A tleap script that builds the chain and sets N, CA, C and O, in Angstrom:
source leaprc.protein.ff14SB
mol = sequence {
  NMET ASP HIE ARG PHE SER LEU ARG VAL TYR
  TYR GLU ASP THR ASP LEU ALA GLY ILE VAL
  TYR TYR ALA ASN TYR LEU LYS PHE ILE GLU
  ARG ALA ARG SER GLU TRP VAL ARG GLY LEU
  GLY VAL ASP GLN ALA ALA LEU LYS GLU ASP
  GLU GLY LEU VAL PHE ALA VAL ARG ARG VAL
  GLU ALA ASP TYR LEU SER PRO ALA ARG PHE
  ASP ASP MET LEU GLU VAL ILE THR ARG PRO
  GLU ALA VAL THR GLY ALA ARG ILE VAL LEU
  GLU GLN ASP VAL VAL ARG ASP GLY GLU VAL
  LEU PHE SER ALA THR VAL THR LEU VAL MET
  LEU SER GLY ASN GLY LEU PRO THR ARG LEU
  PRO ALA ASN ILE ARG LEU LEU LEU CHIE
}
set mol.1.N position { 0.818 -1.199 0.000 }
set mol.1.CA position { 0.000 0.000 0.000 }
set mol.1.C position { 0.860 1.261 0.000 }
set mol.1.O position { 0.491 2.261 0.616 }
set mol.2.N position { 1.994 1.221 -0.681 }
set mol.2.CA position { 2.840 2.411 -0.769 }
set mol.2.C position { 2.129 3.520 -1.526 }
set mol.2.O position { 1.481 3.278 -2.544 }
set mol.3.N position { 2.257 4.732 -1.018 }
set mol.3.CA position { 1.760 5.911 -1.726 }
set mol.3.C position { 2.971 6.738 -2.111 }
set mol.3.O position { 3.901 6.894 -1.320 }
set mol.4.N position { 2.959 7.275 -3.338 }
set mol.4.CA position { 4.089 8.063 -3.826 }
set mol.4.C position { 3.629 9.464 -4.177 }
set mol.4.O position { 2.614 9.656 -4.846 }
set mol.5.N position { 4.399 10.443 -3.710 }
set mol.5.CA position { 4.092 11.857 -3.934 }
set mol.5.C position { 5.366 12.544 -4.416 }
set mol.5.O position { 6.387 12.519 -3.729 }
set mol.6.N position { 5.306 13.151 -5.582 }
set mol.6.CA position { 6.472 13.817 -6.161 }
set mol.6.C position { 6.452 15.313 -5.878 }
set mol.6.O position { 5.392 15.935 -5.815 }
set mol.7.N position { 7.649 15.878 -5.707 }
set mol.7.CA position { 7.756 17.321 -5.521 }
set mol.7.C position { 9.132 17.787 -5.973 }
set mol.7.O position { 10.084 17.008 -6.030 }
set mol.8.N position { 9.214 19.054 -6.287 }
set mol.8.CA position { 10.482 19.674 -6.671 }
set mol.8.C position { 10.940 20.590 -5.536 }
set mol.8.O position { 10.125 21.234 -4.876 }
set mol.9.N position { 12.238 20.636 -5.322 }
set mol.9.CA position { 12.814 21.538 -4.318 }
set mol.9.C position { 12.942 22.923 -4.944 }
set mol.9.O position { 13.574 23.092 -5.987 }
set mol.10.N position { 12.336 23.899 -4.296 }
set mol.10.CA position { 12.420 25.285 -4.739 }
set mol.10.C position { 13.444 26.037 -3.893 }
set mol.10.O position { 13.826 25.591 -2.811 }
set mol.11.N position { 13.875 27.171 -4.402 }
set mol.11.CA position { 14.854 27.995 -3.708 }
set mol.11.C position { 14.403 28.288 -2.270 }
set mol.11.O position { 15.214 28.270 -1.345 }
set mol.12.N position { 13.127 28.554 -2.095 }
set mol.12.CA position { 12.588 28.869 -0.764 }
set mol.12.C position { 12.709 27.705 0.215 }
set mol.12.O position { 12.591 27.910 1.423 }
set mol.13.N position { 12.942 26.486 -0.277 }
set mol.13.CA position { 13.080 25.308 0.576 }
set mol.13.C position { 14.490 25.142 1.126 }
set mol.13.O position { 14.726 24.305 1.997 }
set mol.14.N position { 15.429 25.942 0.616 }
set mol.14.CA position { 16.828 25.739 0.965 }
set mol.14.C position { 17.319 26.760 1.991 }
set mol.14.O position { 16.684 27.786 2.234 }
set mol.15.N position { 18.470 26.442 2.584 }
set mol.15.CA position { 19.082 27.340 3.562 }
set mol.15.C position { 20.296 28.033 2.952 }
set mol.15.O position { 20.525 27.936 1.746 }
set mol.16.N position { 21.056 28.717 3.759 }
set mol.16.CA position { 22.213 29.471 3.292 }
set mol.16.C position { 23.252 28.580 2.609 }
set mol.16.O position { 23.993 29.036 1.737 }
set mol.17.N position { 23.300 27.306 3.012 }
set mol.17.CA position { 24.252 26.367 2.413 }
set mol.17.C position { 23.754 25.807 1.081 }
set mol.17.O position { 24.480 25.082 0.402 }
set mol.18.N position { 22.514 26.143 0.704 }
set mol.18.CA position { 21.967 25.665 -0.559 }
set mol.18.C position { 21.362 24.276 -0.498 }
set mol.18.O position { 21.092 23.660 -1.529 }
set mol.19.N position { 21.148 23.780 0.729 }
set mol.19.CA position { 20.511 22.474 0.882 }
set mol.19.C position { 19.144 22.669 1.532 }
set mol.19.O position { 18.866 23.716 2.118 }
set mol.20.N position { 18.301 21.656 1.422 }
set mol.20.CA position { 16.960 21.757 1.996 }
set mol.20.C position { 17.074 21.944 3.501 }
set mol.20.O position { 17.717 21.158 4.195 }
set mol.21.N position { 16.440 22.996 3.985 }
set mol.21.CA position { 16.393 23.292 5.417 }
set mol.21.C position { 15.691 22.138 6.127 }
set mol.21.O position { 14.652 21.667 5.663 }
set mol.22.N position { 16.243 21.683 7.235 }
set mol.22.CA position { 15.800 20.452 7.880 }
set mol.22.C position { 14.299 20.412 8.165 }
set mol.22.O position { 13.676 19.366 7.986 }
set mol.23.N position { 13.708 21.515 8.599 }
set mol.23.CA position { 12.283 21.521 8.954 }
set mol.23.C position { 11.388 21.346 7.737 }
set mol.23.O position { 10.236 20.934 7.874 }
set mol.24.N position { 11.896 21.649 6.558 }
set mol.24.CA position { 11.078 21.519 5.351 }
set mol.24.C position { 10.781 20.072 4.999 }
set mol.24.O position { 9.796 19.796 4.313 }
set mol.25.N position { 11.611 19.143 5.453 }
set mol.25.CA position { 11.291 17.735 5.230 }
set mol.25.C position { 9.976 17.371 5.920 }
set mol.25.O position { 9.206 16.555 5.414 }
set mol.26.N position { 9.727 17.984 7.080 }
set mol.26.CA position { 8.459 17.735 7.773 }
set mol.26.C position { 7.286 18.256 6.944 }
set mol.26.O position { 6.220 17.640 6.918 }
set mol.27.N position { 7.479 19.382 6.272 }
set mol.27.CA position { 6.438 19.899 5.377 }
set mol.27.C position { 6.222 18.955 4.201 }
set mol.27.O position { 5.086 18.699 3.803 }
set mol.28.N position { 7.317 18.440 3.646 }
set mol.28.CA position { 7.206 17.529 2.509 }
set mol.28.C position { 6.414 16.276 2.884 }
set mol.28.O position { 5.534 15.845 2.138 }
set mol.29.N position { 6.734 15.690 4.055 }
set mol.29.CA position { 6.017 14.467 4.428 }
set mol.29.C position { 4.581 14.765 4.837 }
set mol.29.O position { 3.711 13.905 4.700 }
set mol.30.N position { 4.315 15.982 5.344 }
set mol.30.CA position { 2.931 16.375 5.660 }
set mol.30.C position { 2.096 16.439 4.386 }
set mol.30.O position { 0.974 15.935 4.352 }
set mol.31.N position { 2.639 17.058 3.341 }
set mol.31.CA position { 1.927 17.127 2.058 }
set mol.31.C position { 1.632 15.728 1.533 }
set mol.31.O position { 0.535 15.448 1.050 }
set mol.32.N position { 2.629 14.858 1.636 }
set mol.32.CA position { 2.440 13.486 1.157 }
set mol.32.C position { 1.370 12.759 1.961 }
set mol.32.O position { 0.569 12.017 1.391 }
set mol.33.N position { 1.344 12.961 3.288 }
set mol.33.CA position { 0.300 12.327 4.109 }
set mol.33.C position { -1.076 12.840 3.734 }
set mol.33.O position { -2.031 12.064 3.672 }
set mol.34.N position { -1.192 14.136 3.482 }
set mol.34.CA position { -2.489 14.701 3.082 }
set mol.34.C position { -2.976 14.067 1.782 }
set mol.34.O position { -4.156 13.742 1.650 }
set mol.35.N position { -2.074 13.893 0.830 }
set mol.35.CA position { -2.445 13.270 -0.442 }
set mol.35.C position { -2.737 11.785 -0.269 }
set mol.35.O position { -3.604 11.242 -0.955 }
set mol.36.N position { -2.026 11.124 0.638 }
set mol.36.CA position { -2.280 9.713 0.933 }
set mol.36.C position { -3.698 9.540 1.484 }
set mol.36.O position { -4.439 8.659 1.048 }
set mol.37.N position { -4.070 10.395 2.453 }
set mol.37.CA position { -5.411 10.325 3.043 }
set mol.37.C position { -6.465 10.621 1.976 }
set mol.37.O position { -7.486 9.937 1.901 }
set mol.38.N position { -6.216 11.638 1.154 }
set mol.38.CA position { -7.149 11.968 0.062 }
set mol.38.C position { -7.310 10.780 -0.883 }
set mol.38.O position { -8.417 10.463 -1.317 }
set mol.39.N position { -6.191 10.129 -1.194 }
set mol.39.CA position { -6.225 8.964 -2.079 }
set mol.39.C position { -7.004 7.794 -1.503 }
set mol.39.O position { -7.528 6.968 -2.250 }
set mol.40.N position { -7.084 7.718 -0.181 }
set mol.40.CA position { -7.895 6.678 0.466 }
set mol.40.C position { -9.386 6.982 0.373 }
set mol.40.O position { -10.224 6.122 0.646 }
set mol.41.N position { -9.709 8.228 -0.018 }
set mol.41.CA position { -11.104 8.627 -0.100 }
set mol.41.C position { -11.612 9.352 1.123 }
set mol.41.O position { -12.820 9.528 1.283 }
set mol.42.N position { -10.708 9.778 1.992 }
set mol.42.CA position { -11.090 10.499 3.208 }
set mol.42.C position { -11.035 11.999 2.923 }
set mol.42.O position { -9.992 12.536 2.550 }
set mol.43.N position { -12.162 12.656 3.102 }
set mol.43.CA position { -12.249 14.112 2.945 }
set mol.43.C position { -12.038 14.719 4.332 }
set mol.43.O position { -12.949 14.719 5.160 }
set mol.44.N position { -10.836 15.233 4.581 }
set mol.44.CA position { -10.511 15.723 5.920 }
set mol.44.C position { -11.354 16.935 6.323 }
set mol.44.O position { -11.698 17.086 7.495 }
set mol.45.N position { -11.684 17.790 5.369 }
set mol.45.CA position { -12.521 18.956 5.690 }
set mol.45.C position { -13.912 18.497 6.115 }
set mol.45.O position { -14.468 19.013 7.085 }
set mol.46.N position { -14.473 17.534 5.398 }
set mol.46.CA position { -15.801 17.005 5.750 }
set mol.46.C position { -15.747 16.259 7.081 }
set mol.46.O position { -16.680 16.342 7.879 }
set mol.47.N position { -14.662 15.535 7.319 }
set mol.47.CA position { -14.508 14.812 8.582 }
set mol.47.C position { -14.521 15.791 9.756 }
set mol.47.O position { -15.128 15.520 10.792 }
set mol.48.N position { -13.855 16.918 9.587 }
set mol.48.CA position { -13.842 17.934 10.645 }
set mol.48.C position { -15.218 18.584 10.791 }
set mol.48.O position { -15.728 18.728 11.902 }
set mol.49.N position { -15.810 18.974 9.667 }
set mol.49.CA position { -17.099 19.674 9.722 }
set mol.49.C position { -18.231 18.772 10.197 }
set mol.49.O position { -19.040 19.182 11.029 }
set mol.50.N position { -18.295 17.543 9.676 }
set mol.50.CA position { -19.414 16.644 9.974 }
set mol.50.C position { -19.277 15.919 11.313 }
set mol.50.O position { -20.262 15.717 12.023 }
set mol.51.N position { -18.023 15.523 11.653 }
set mol.51.CA position { -17.841 14.707 12.850 }
set mol.51.C position { -16.961 15.370 13.916 }
set mol.51.O position { -16.804 14.840 15.016 }
set mol.52.N position { -16.388 16.533 13.580 }
set mol.52.CA position { -15.529 17.219 14.537 }
set mol.52.C position { -14.219 16.500 14.797 }
set mol.52.O position { -13.626 16.654 15.864 }
set mol.53.N position { -13.757 15.707 13.819 }
set mol.53.CA position { -12.549 14.905 13.999 }
set mol.53.C position { -11.431 15.391 13.084 }
set mol.53.O position { -11.670 15.758 11.933 }
set mol.54.N position { -10.213 15.389 13.606 }
set mol.54.CA position { -9.035 15.762 12.811 }
set mol.54.C position { -7.887 14.817 13.142 }
set mol.54.O position { -7.777 14.311 14.258 }
set mol.55.N position { -7.029 14.591 12.140 }
set mol.55.CA position { -5.795 13.858 12.367 }
set mol.55.C position { -4.779 14.794 13.013 }
set mol.55.O position { -4.758 15.990 12.724 }
set mol.56.N position { -3.942 14.251 13.882 }
set mol.56.CA position { -2.869 15.027 14.487 }
set mol.56.C position { -1.632 14.145 14.597 }
set mol.56.O position { -1.725 12.941 14.835 }
set mol.57.N position { -0.486 14.763 14.421 }
set mol.57.CA position { 0.768 14.037 14.600 }
set mol.57.C position { 1.063 13.960 16.093 }
set mol.57.O position { 1.117 14.978 16.784 }
set mol.58.N position { 1.246 12.766 16.566 }
set mol.58.CA position { 1.560 12.521 17.988 }
set mol.58.C position { 3.061 12.419 18.210 }
set mol.58.O position { 3.592 12.851 19.233 }
set mol.59.N position { 3.741 11.824 17.201 }
set mol.59.CA position { 5.173 11.576 17.356 }
set mol.59.C position { 5.820 11.491 15.990 }
set mol.59.O position { 5.239 10.967 15.039 }
set mol.60.N position { 7.052 12.022 15.906 }
set mol.60.CA position { 7.877 11.887 14.698 }
set mol.60.C position { 9.276 11.493 15.137 }
set mol.60.O position { 9.875 12.130 16.004 }
set mol.61.N position { 9.779 10.449 14.534 }
set mol.61.CA position { 11.172 10.059 14.704 }
set mol.61.C position { 11.813 10.170 13.333 }
set mol.61.O position { 11.407 9.471 12.405 }
set mol.62.N position { 12.813 11.042 13.190 }
set mol.62.CA position { 13.347 11.356 11.872 }
set mol.62.C position { 14.855 11.144 11.787 }
set mol.62.O position { 15.590 11.384 12.745 }
set mol.63.N position { 15.291 10.691 10.623 }
set mol.63.CA position { 16.712 10.540 10.310 }
set mol.63.C position { 17.016 11.308 9.034 }
set mol.63.O position { 16.402 11.079 7.992 }
set mol.64.N position { 17.969 12.218 9.135 }
set mol.64.CA position { 18.439 12.991 7.987 }
set mol.64.C position { 19.683 12.282 7.474 }
set mol.64.O position { 20.712 12.256 8.149 }
set mol.65.N position { 19.588 11.708 6.285 }
set mol.65.CA position { 20.645 10.833 5.802 }
set mol.65.C position { 21.566 11.483 4.773 }
set mol.65.O position { 22.771 11.234 4.767 }
set mol.66.N position { 20.994 12.316 3.902 }
set mol.66.CA position { 21.775 12.956 2.852 }
set mol.66.C position { 21.001 14.188 2.384 }
set mol.66.O position { 19.771 14.158 2.362 }
set mol.67.N position { 21.688 15.270 2.009 }
set mol.67.CA position { 20.965 16.505 1.679 }
set mol.67.C position { 20.312 16.497 0.296 }
set mol.67.O position { 20.830 15.913 -0.656 }
set mol.68.N position { 19.177 17.153 0.220 }
set mol.68.CA position { 18.560 17.486 -1.066 }
set mol.68.C position { 18.912 18.932 -1.362 }
set mol.68.O position { 19.170 19.719 -0.451 }
set mol.69.N position { 18.922 19.275 -2.646 }
set mol.69.CA position { 19.345 20.609 -3.062 }
set mol.69.C position { 18.323 21.235 -4.006 }
set mol.69.O position { 17.422 20.573 -4.520 }
set mol.70.N position { 18.501 22.531 -4.210 }
set mol.70.CA position { 17.649 23.287 -5.113 }
set mol.70.C position { 17.465 22.548 -6.434 }
set mol.70.O position { 18.424 22.047 -7.021 }
set mol.71.N position { 16.212 22.490 -6.893 }
set mol.71.CA position { 15.783 21.923 -8.176 }
set mol.71.C position { 15.768 20.403 -8.219 }
set mol.71.O position { 15.427 19.830 -9.255 }
set mol.72.N position { 16.128 19.725 -7.123 }
set mol.72.CA position { 16.019 18.267 -7.085 }
set mol.72.C position { 14.555 17.858 -7.229 }
set mol.72.O position { 13.659 18.528 -6.717 }
set mol.73.N position { 14.328 16.761 -7.926 }
set mol.73.CA position { 13.015 16.127 -7.941 }
set mol.73.C position { 13.039 15.043 -6.873 }
set mol.73.O position { 13.891 14.155 -6.891 }
set mol.74.N position { 12.093 15.128 -5.943 }
set mol.74.CA position { 12.019 14.187 -4.833 }
set mol.74.C position { 10.717 13.406 -4.892 }
set mol.74.O position { 9.740 13.838 -5.504 }
set mol.75.N position { 10.725 12.268 -4.254 }
set mol.75.CA position { 9.517 11.477 -4.113 }
set mol.75.C position { 9.381 11.109 -2.640 }
set mol.75.O position { 10.337 10.654 -2.012 }
set mol.76.N position { 8.193 11.310 -2.102 }
set mol.76.CA position { 7.909 10.897 -0.730 }
set mol.76.C position { 7.100 9.609 -0.807 }
set mol.76.O position { 6.030 9.562 -1.413 }
set mol.77.N position { 7.632 8.576 -0.185 }
set mol.77.CA position { 6.952 7.271 -0.163 }
set mol.77.C position { 6.376 7.080 1.239 }
set mol.77.O position { 7.098 7.138 2.235 }
set mol.78.N position { 5.081 6.853 1.298 }
set mol.78.CA position { 4.362 6.684 2.561 }
set mol.78.C position { 3.841 5.260 2.644 }
set mol.78.O position { 3.174 4.781 1.727 }
set mol.79.N position { 4.147 4.582 3.753 }
set mol.79.CA position { 3.708 3.202 3.970 }
set mol.79.C position { 3.107 3.071 5.367 }
set mol.79.O position { 3.769 3.395 6.353 }
set mol.80.N position { 1.868 2.604 5.466 }
set mol.80.CA position { 1.326 2.325 6.802 }
set mol.80.C position { 2.026 1.097 7.395 }
set mol.80.O position { 2.156 0.066 6.735 }
set mol.81.N position { 2.471 1.220 8.641 }
set mol.81.CA position { 3.160 0.123 9.311 }
set mol.81.C position { 2.280 -0.547 10.357 }
set mol.81.O position { 2.385 -1.755 10.573 }
set mol.82.N position { 1.411 0.226 11.009 }
set mol.82.CA position { 0.544 -0.332 12.039 }
set mol.82.C position { -0.693 0.538 12.179 }
set mol.82.O position { -0.629 1.765 12.096 }
set mol.83.N position { -1.818 -0.130 12.392 }
set mol.83.CA position { -3.080 0.571 12.619 }
set mol.83.C position { -3.744 -0.090 13.820 }
set mol.83.O position { -3.961 -1.302 13.836 }
set mol.84.N position { -4.065 0.726 14.833 }
set mol.84.CA position { -4.794 0.225 15.994 }
set mol.84.C position { -6.089 1.026 16.087 }
set mol.84.O position { -6.402 1.824 15.203 }
set mol.85.N position { -6.821 0.811 17.140 }
set mol.85.CA position { -8.055 1.550 17.325 }
set mol.85.C position { -7.847 3.033 17.546 }
set mol.85.O position { -8.765 3.831 17.351 }
set mol.86.N position { -6.632 3.409 17.957 }
set mol.86.CA position { -6.395 4.801 18.320 }
set mol.86.C position { -5.270 5.479 17.547 }
set mol.86.O position { -5.103 6.694 17.650 }
set mol.87.N position { -4.489 4.716 16.771 }
set mol.87.CA position { -3.363 5.357 16.084 }
set mol.87.C position { -3.007 4.672 14.778 }
set mol.87.O position { -3.336 3.512 14.530 }
set mol.88.N position { -2.317 5.452 13.956 }
set mol.88.CA position { -1.767 4.968 12.702 }
set mol.88.C position { -0.269 5.278 12.747 }
set mol.88.O position { 0.130 6.411 13.016 }
set mol.89.N position { 0.538 4.278 12.485 }
set mol.89.CA position { 1.988 4.480 12.408 }
set mol.89.C position { 2.393 4.341 10.945 }
set mol.89.O position { 2.101 3.339 10.292 }
set mol.90.N position { 3.077 5.379 10.444 }
set mol.90.CA position { 3.504 5.415 9.049 }
set mol.90.C position { 5.021 5.481 8.966 }
set mol.90.O position { 5.682 6.070 9.821 }
set mol.91.N position { 5.553 4.874 7.933 }
set mol.91.CA position { 6.951 5.069 7.550 }
set mol.91.C position { 6.922 5.980 6.331 }
set mol.91.O position { 6.174 5.736 5.385 }
set mol.92.N position { 7.737 7.030 6.354 }
set mol.92.CA position { 7.805 7.952 5.231 }
set mol.92.C position { 9.265 8.202 4.871 }
set mol.92.O position { 10.078 8.564 5.721 }
set mol.93.N position { 9.576 8.002 3.598 }
set mol.93.CA position { 10.923 8.233 3.093 }
set mol.93.C position { 10.875 9.308 2.019 }
set mol.93.O position { 9.968 9.331 1.187 }
set mol.94.N position { 11.862 10.197 2.045 }
set mol.94.CA position { 12.057 11.170 0.973 }
set mol.94.C position { 13.223 10.650 0.143 }
set mol.94.O position { 14.322 10.440 0.656 }
set mol.95.N position { 12.965 10.445 -1.153 }
set mol.95.CA position { 13.901 9.745 -2.028 }
set mol.95.C position { 14.241 10.612 -3.233 }
set mol.95.O position { 13.389 11.316 -3.775 }
set mol.96.N position { 15.510 10.546 -3.641 }
set mol.96.CA position { 15.949 11.167 -4.894 }
set mol.96.C position { 16.681 10.104 -5.697 }
set mol.96.O position { 17.684 9.552 -5.246 }
set mol.97.N position { 16.171 9.822 -6.894 }
set mol.97.CA position { 16.814 8.834 -7.778 }
set mol.97.C position { 17.126 7.526 -7.063 }
set mol.97.O position { 18.202 6.957 -7.242 }
set mol.98.N position { 16.182 7.049 -6.252 }
set mol.98.CA position { 16.348 5.781 -5.561 }
set mol.98.C position { 17.114 5.843 -4.257 }
set mol.98.O position { 17.169 4.844 -3.539 }
set mol.99.N position { 17.711 6.985 -3.921 }
set mol.99.CA position { 18.465 7.144 -2.683 }
set mol.99.C position { 17.577 7.774 -1.611 }
set mol.99.O position { 16.980 8.826 -1.837 }
set mol.100.N position { 17.491 7.136 -0.451 }
set mol.100.CA position { 16.719 7.682 0.661 }
set mol.100.C position { 17.533 8.801 1.316 }
set mol.100.O position { 18.637 8.579 1.813 }
set mol.101.N position { 16.960 10.010 1.304 }
set mol.101.CA position { 17.620 11.179 1.883 }
set mol.101.C position { 17.163 11.453 3.309 }
set mol.101.O position { 17.925 11.961 4.132 }
set mol.102.N position { 15.916 11.111 3.588 }
set mol.102.CA position { 15.273 11.409 4.867 }
set mol.102.C position { 14.290 10.290 5.139 }
set mol.102.O position { 13.580 9.846 4.236 }
set mol.103.N position { 14.248 9.834 6.375 }
set mol.103.CA position { 13.339 8.755 6.747 }
set mol.103.C position { 12.679 9.108 8.065 }
set mol.103.O position { 13.340 9.581 8.989 }
set mol.104.N position { 11.383 8.881 8.154 }
set mol.104.CA position { 10.655 9.214 9.379 }
set mol.104.C position { 9.626 8.143 9.712 }
set mol.104.O position { 9.026 7.533 8.827 }
set mol.105.N position { 9.439 7.935 10.991 }
set mol.105.CA position { 8.328 7.141 11.501 }
set mol.105.C position { 7.387 8.138 12.161 }
set mol.105.O position { 7.777 8.866 13.074 }
set mol.106.N position { 6.143 8.163 11.689 }
set mol.106.CA position { 5.167 9.157 12.140 }
set mol.106.C position { 3.977 8.438 12.764 }
set mol.106.O position { 3.413 7.520 12.169 }
set mol.107.N position { 3.603 8.859 13.957 }
set mol.107.CA position { 2.425 8.323 14.620 }
set mol.107.C position { 1.317 9.368 14.559 }
set mol.107.O position { 1.473 10.488 15.047 }
set mol.108.N position { 0.195 8.982 13.951 }
set mol.108.CA position { -0.983 9.845 13.856 }
set mol.108.C position { -2.039 9.380 14.835 }
set mol.108.O position { -2.194 8.183 15.077 }
set mol.109.N position { -2.761 10.329 15.393 }
set mol.109.CA position { -3.920 10.033 16.241 }
set mol.109.C position { -5.087 10.878 15.743 }
set mol.109.O position { -4.918 11.759 14.900 }
set mol.110.N position { -6.240 10.601 16.264 }
set mol.110.CA position { -7.444 11.354 15.930 }
set mol.110.C position { -7.823 12.189 17.146 }
set mol.110.O position { -7.831 11.703 18.277 }
set mol.111.N position { -8.137 13.459 16.885 }
set mol.111.CA position { -8.592 14.343 17.958 }
set mol.111.C position { -10.046 14.727 17.721 }
set mol.111.O position { -10.477 14.929 16.586 }
set mol.112.N position { -10.787 14.823 18.814 }
set mol.112.CA position { -12.178 15.267 18.741 }
set mol.112.C position { -12.212 16.792 18.695 }
set mol.112.O position { -11.172 17.442 18.794 }
set mol.113.N position { -13.393 17.353 18.548 }
set mol.113.CA position { -13.569 18.799 18.459 }
set mol.113.C position { -13.032 19.564 19.650 }
set mol.113.O position { -12.661 20.731 19.521 }
set mol.114.N position { -12.983 18.923 20.809 }
set mol.114.CA position { -12.463 19.602 22.002 }
set mol.114.C position { -10.963 19.356 22.194 }
set mol.114.O position { -10.397 19.708 23.228 }
set mol.115.N position { -10.324 18.745 21.183 }
set mol.115.CA position { -8.881 18.548 21.215 }
set mol.115.C position { -8.406 17.323 21.980 }
set mol.115.O position { -7.207 17.152 22.203 }
set mol.116.N position { -9.339 16.475 22.382 }
set mol.116.CA position { -8.966 15.272 23.126 }
set mol.116.C position { -8.809 14.084 22.184 }
set mol.116.O position { -9.528 13.987 21.189 }
set mol.117.N position { -7.878 13.179 22.485 }
set mol.117.CA position { -7.716 11.985 21.651 }
set mol.117.C position { -8.989 11.143 21.656 }
set mol.117.O position { -9.691 11.054 22.663 }
set mol.118.N position { -9.265 10.535 20.521 }
set mol.118.CA position { -10.423 9.662 20.386 }
set mol.118.C position { -10.060 8.516 19.454 }
set mol.118.O position { -9.045 8.571 18.759 }
set mol.119.N position { -10.875 7.496 19.440 }
set mol.119.CA position { -10.607 6.346 18.572 }
set mol.119.C position { -10.775 6.733 17.099 }
set mol.119.O position { -11.551 7.624 16.754 }
set mol.120.N position { -10.032 6.040 16.254 }
set mol.120.CA position { -10.199 6.219 14.820 }
set mol.120.C position { -11.558 5.677 14.417 }
set mol.120.O position { -11.957 4.613 14.892 }
set mol.121.N position { -12.278 6.377 13.557 }
set mol.121.CA position { -13.549 5.834 13.072 }
set mol.121.C position { -13.340 4.487 12.376 }
set mol.121.O position { -12.331 4.273 11.705 }
set mol.122.N position { -14.293 3.599 12.543 }
set mol.122.CA position { -14.180 2.248 11.985 }
set mol.122.C position { -13.979 2.278 10.476 }
set mol.122.O position { -13.209 1.481 9.942 }
set mol.123.N position { -14.660 3.186 9.780 }
set mol.123.CA position { -14.526 3.220 8.317 }
set mol.123.C position { -13.107 3.587 7.889 }
set mol.123.O position { -12.640 3.117 6.852 }
set mol.124.N position { -12.424 4.405 8.655 }
set mol.124.CA position { -11.038 4.768 8.338 }
set mol.124.C position { -10.113 3.599 8.645 }
set mol.124.O position { -9.196 3.321 7.872 }
set mol.125.N position { -10.337 2.911 9.761 }
set mol.125.CA position { -9.517 1.729 10.076 }
set mol.125.C position { -9.669 0.675 8.979 }
set mol.125.O position { -8.693 0.030 8.597 }
set mol.126.N position { -10.875 0.503 8.480 }
set mol.126.CA position { -11.094 -0.488 7.425 }
set mol.126.C position { -10.343 -0.132 6.132 }
set mol.126.O position { -9.867 -1.025 5.431 }
set mol.127.N position { -10.238 1.141 5.820 }
set mol.127.CA position { -9.515 1.557 4.626 }
set mol.127.C position { -8.032 1.181 4.702 }
set mol.127.O position { -7.373 1.041 3.672 }
set mol.128.N position { -7.519 1.023 5.899 }
set mol.128.CA position { -6.090 0.780 6.098 }
set mol.128.C position { -5.738 -0.692 6.279 }
set mol.128.O position { -4.565 -1.034 6.428 }
set mol.129.N position { -6.730 -1.552 6.267 }
set mol.129.CA position { -6.451 -2.991 6.426 }
set mol.129.C position { -6.636 -3.731 5.124 }
set mol.129.O position { -6.444 -4.946 5.071 }
savepdb mol mol.pdb
quit
């Protein structure tokens, strides 16, 4: 169930050294997760409006392995590793020409309208199995 999301590195993504600023990798994997959820058929805006539920990142463990640079074409590969009643654990890699530049393990949870953790809806859990 790998999901692939392509993006180009723009000048605004880089730092003074001309490499991708470390925090921007988190933005890249966030965009890929949003597209992954959309690809599953989950409308996050409707989920928030209709049920008062939103996804939230609970934990990120990240490894910066090699730098990306201006104008690089990157691919973010997202793979679900574990799904429980309350969380989704994803592996996300940022890749250039087959080389993994950045790797992260991301734990997502669901929050209710009052900001408290809640169980994942059954229909979303089913999409991931």
